[in-house]
C-alpha positions, 0 to 999 in steps of 0.5 A, spaced: 499 500 500 505 504 501 508 503 494 501 505 491 501 512 495 508 513 493 506 512 486 500 517 486 504 522 490 509 522 484 504 522 478 501 528 482 507 532 482 509 530 475 502 532 473 501 538 477 498 544 473 497 551 475 491 554 473 491 562 472 485 565 475 487 572 474 485 574 482 478 570 481 479 566 487 481 572 491 475 576 489 470 571 491 473 570 498 473 578 499 466 578 497 463 572 502 460 574 508 464 574 514 463 567 518 460 569 525 462 564 530 456 560 532 455 558 539 453 551 540 448 551 545 446 544 546 452 542 551 450 548 556 443 546 556 444 539 557 449 541 563 444 545 566 438 540 565 443 534 568 445 539 574 438 540 576 436 533 575 442 531 580 439 536 585 432 534 585 434 526 585 440 528 591 434 532 595 428 526 593 433 520 596 435 524 602 442 527 600 440 533 605 438 529 611 444 524 610 449 530 610 446 533 616 446 527 620 454 526 618 456 533 620 452 532 627 455 525 628 462 528 626 461 535 630 458 530 636 464 526 636 469 531 635 466 535 641 466 529 646 473 528 644 475 535 647 476 539 640 475 546 641 468 549 636 473 555 634 477 549 630 472 546 627 469 552 625 476 554 622 476 548 618 470 549 615 471 556 613 478 553 610 474 548 606 469 553 603 474 558 601 478 552 598 472 550 594 470 557 592 477 558 589 477 552 585 471 554 583 473 561 581 479 558 577 475 554 573 471 560 571 
């Protein structure tokens, strides 16, 4: 197959002819309207639909309650172990700050 490709390429190089168009191609290209970039809206709509569906399913299947219970258990365990509430609050603030910075960097 490689030999055929080389033969075709050699034939095309030998048979190449320039056709004088006297600027026709350039005039046509200048006369064409500028292409406006089309925005592909379908992926954006699909992302919004999926995010809304995920939130609805999260709430419908008790995700909020599960997270709330997990936080209560964590805080209760931490407080009974003698961890200061200010340390827990500082960790939560640091986590929220970290998540918000990651979101800003992606935007």
